N, C-alpha and C positions, 0 to 999 in steps of 0.2 A: 168496686173503690180499687186504687193503686195502692199495694202496699209496699214498701222498701224494709226489707228485713235485712239487718246489719248485723253480723258477728264477727269474732276476731279471726278467727280459723275455719277449717269444714268438720265439724266432728259429729258423730252419731247422731247428737242433741240437734245439731242444726239440720241433718237431715231426716228426723222425725218432725219438727216443726214445718221445715220445706214442703215434705211430705203430704202433713194433714192439710196446709195452706193451698197445695197444690189441686186440692181436691175440694175448693170451695169455688163460688162464683168471680171471685179477686183476682187482679191480675199480680201476680207475684215477680218482684225485682230483688235479687240477691247481690249484698255489698260485702266483700271478704276484707278485710280489716289487713292480715298478714297471711303468707302462706311458708310456712315454717317446715315444711316439707318432712312434718313428721307421720303422714299416713292414718291418720285418726278416724278417718273413712274413707274408705276405697269407692264406696257407692255412687256411682253418677247422682247427679240433678235430677231430681223431677222432670221431664219435658218441658212442662210447661212453664216452669221458673227460669226467668231472664237474670243470667248472671251479668253483674255490671263490671266494664272494664274501666278503671279510673286511676290505676297508679302503675308504673312501671316497674317498680320494685316490690318483691313480694319477702323483704327479710322483716326481722322484728320493726316495729315503730319504735321511735323512741319521743320524749316529752319535747324534743326541741322541733318537732318536725309539724305536731299540730298545727301551727300556723298555717302552715303551708297546705295541708290536708285538709282544712275547714275550706279553704279558699276552692279546692278541687271537688271537695264535696259539697259546695254549695251548688257547682257546675253540675253536678250529677241531680240534686235535686232540680235545677231549672229542668235538665233534659227529661227527666221522667214525669215532673209535676204528683208528685206521690199526694195523696190522700193524705195516710198514714206512715208514721216512720217508727219501725219495732226495733230497737237496739240494745244489746248486752254484749257482756257484761256493762257495768255500770262505768267502770274508771276510764278503760282502753277504748269504750265503743261509744256506748250512748253521749260520749263527753262532746263526739263530734256534732250531731245534731242538735245539743243543748247548746253549743260554742254559737252555731248560726241562727239560732232562736227560730226553730221547726218548730210548730205545733200542726197537730196533734204529735207527742213524743209520748209513746208507750217505751219506757225503760223496763227490760228487765233481770232481775239478778239471777246469777248464776250460784249463788249461796255464799262461794267464797270472797267474793268483790265485796259484800257488805258484813259477813262475820272475820273477815280476817284484815283483807287489803284495805278497807275503808278507815282504819285505824292504824295504818301501817307508818303514817309518819304525818307533819302536819299538812305538805303540800296533798296528799292523798286524801286526807279531811277535808282541805277543800275543795277539791274535785268531784267528792262523793257528794256534797253539800250543795255545790254548783249545778251538778246534775240532777238531784232529786229538786231545787227549787225550780229547775225547768221542765219537769217531767209532768205529765197531764193523767198518766195512769202507770202504776208500776205492777209488774207479776213479780211474784215469788213462787216457790215452791214447797216451802213450809211457815209453819207459825213463830218459829224461830226466827228466822228473816223478817218475817213481818214487825215482831216484837219492836227489833232491833230498828227497822226503818221508822216506827212509830216515836222511837227515841229520839229519831234526828230532826223529828217535827213534821214528818210528812200523814198528809192526812189519812187516818185511817178508810175514810170511805171511798178511798181513790187507789184502795190495793186491790188486787184480785190475789189469790190464794188457790194454786192447783197445783198439784204434784204431775211432773213431767209425764209419769205411767207409764206403762207397755204393753203390746199387744198381748192380750193376754190368751187368744188362739196361737199363737208361736210357743211364748211361754208357760207352760203348763207342765204339769204334773205326770213324770211316768214312772209308774209304779216298779214296771219289769226292773228298771236298775235302780232303784232305793233301797237294794238290799242292803243288810250290813254283815260283812265277811269278817276276817280276820281285823282287816285294818278299817280306823273311823277317818275318814279323808275329810280336812279343811279345805276350802279354795278361797283364796283372796285374790281378785281380778284390780284389785288400786295399783293407780301409778306409783313409782318406786321414785315419789316425792317426800320432803318431810312433813308435808300437812295431813299424809295418810298414814302417817306411825307405821310405816312397814318395820323399822327397827323393835318397834314393841311388840308388834307380832310375833317376829322370829325369836326375839330373846322370850317373852312369852312362851312360845312352842317349843323351846329351846329346854327349857326347865319343865315343862311338861313331860316329855317326851321320855326324859330322863326316869319318870315314873311309873308312863305308860307307853312303853316299844313300839306297841303297836297304832301310835298316829302317825299321819303322813299329812303334809302340807302340800298343794299345789298353788303355786302363783305363776298369775299370768302378767301381763304387761312387761316395760321399761321404765328406765328414767335415769336421773341423776345420781341417785344410790347405788347404781349398778354394780361399779367396785366395793362397796361396804357390804352390799347382800352377799355376793358370792364369795367374800372374804371371809364372812362371817360364817354362813354355812361350813367353808372348807375347814375353818380353825376350831369349831365345834363339831366336827365329822357326823355332817347333816346330810349327807350326799345321800344316804338310804333310806332319809325320811321327807327329803325336801325335791320334790321335782319343778323344774322353772322352765316354762312352756312358751314364756314371750309374748308377741302379739297373736292376736289369731282373729281370723275372720267372723263376724257380726253373726255368719248362719251358721257357726258352732258352737254358741253360746249356750242355748237351750242346752245343746248333749254335755257341755262340760258341769253346768250346774247338776244336771241329773247324776253326773258321775260324783258328785261330791256329796257327803251327807250334812255337813255344816258351811253356810258362808261365813267369812271372817273380814271383818273390817277394823280397824284400830284407830280409823281418822281420827284428829283432834279437831276440824272444822270440817263441815258438810251441809248441805243441802238438804232435799228428800234425794237420795242418792237414787240413781235410775237401776245401776249393779244391785243395789239391796233390794230393790222393786224387783226387776230380773228374778232374781234368786228365790224371795217370797213366792212369786207367782207360778215357779218351777216347782216348788212344794219344798223348798230346801230352807230352813229354819237359818235362823242368822245368830251369830255371836259379835255385838258389835260393843263399842265404847260406849260413856253413858253420857254421849255430848245430846245437847236439847233435841237436835234434828232427828238423830236416830231412836229416841224414846218415844218419836212420834208413830212411830212403824213396829217397834219390838219393845214388848213387854217382858221381863226378866221370868221365864219358866212358861212362857205364853208361845210366842212366836218365834221364842229361841231363847238367848241369855245375853245379859249384860254384862261387862266388868269395867272399874275405873278407869277411867281415861289417861293412858299414861303408864298405868301399872303393871306392870310387867308380872309381878307375883299372881296378884288378882286375875291376871288372863288365864295363868298355869294354871290356878286353884280350879277355875271354871272349865277349862279343858279337860283335867283329872276329872272332872266331876260328871262330865259327859261321858264321857271314854269309861266310868264307872258304873254308869247305868244308860247304856245303850238303848233301852227299851222308851226312853224319852223321847227319842230325835222322832217317832212316829208319828206322836199325836200332836208335837209342835210341826211338825212338816203339816197337817191338817189345818192349823191354825196360821201357818205362815201363808197357806194358797186363800184362805177364808180373807184375811187381813187384805190380799193383793186383789181381790173382786171386790172387796169392798170399797178400797179408797185409789187403788192404782189403775184403773182402767182407762188405757188413755183415748178410747172412743170416747169415752164418757166427759172425760177432762177435755178435750179441746174446744168442746162445747163453750169450756166457761172462757177458752183464751178468744172466741170469736164474739162472746158476749163481752170481752174487755174492750176490743175495740169499738163494738158500739157505744160503749160506755165513755171511753175517750174522746170521741167524735163529739158525743152529745155535749161532755163538760167544756169543749173548746167552744161549741158553741153558745151555750150557757153564761 
């Protein structure tokens, strides 16, 4: 069948889905809502995926443009004649096929769209409800999102839950790089945006390092909080303890996870984080905030450790505890890899994606 996959921009997640779909018997078309030149993903599209050219501007899309975009989207549908549309996140992307009344519509939550954006204000609440009402099947990556969607009145039988997963042959342990020396290294890969709690991570680390000077923090990525982060590091004299590496290529990620002893995420809102799954798959235990989606992957004292969301003192306490008992890291590393093998194997989880397509087609016929 013909599948039209619609996304907001081009990210590693989109590359993962499009690569998987390109290896099926289906014809895959990709429609990109925006191109904000953020270089989230530099790998080219799989050769068999057809990119849709449909709008002249690449800039951020605003709500007042959607009436015009709906007309253009309808022309795309008439030209391609897809059998199914797969679109997400919910508000900025799935709303287009919902507006033109296309079926079957598979809407895919990206976590934050349901857990945070859905209740941003009354308008976003209305858009979310509108899309869900016109959705034939919903994909989500964790039970926390499923619970929220059911709370909106969406039928549970029409929800497919599957973590987006990782390639366990690429993200795998390298014991030779996991030796614990003088320094204990924490790794943060999250974007420097408020929802990911980088301020909590840095403040907690700053407190912990005063008690345990052998702690180190490696931070990847960039974002709107860059100015605050640079100032905080300078004002707290953390230059010798914090290393900023910026954006790195996907081919270097597994090495970065191997160099770290602990993966750190202070996120306030998340689905099943792919970065968290990558770390666990590499045998890098995690230290995460106790939001529901993180607790689906990390049990305190098993695959890693947990601290109270937003609580810098609690984060510092756990960091000091780990530094005081480095022998715990090895056992947590084994548990982390085991968890990834059980639940984060993308090659297995992609079968749930394809089964969801079949169910969506069947539900529309019925």
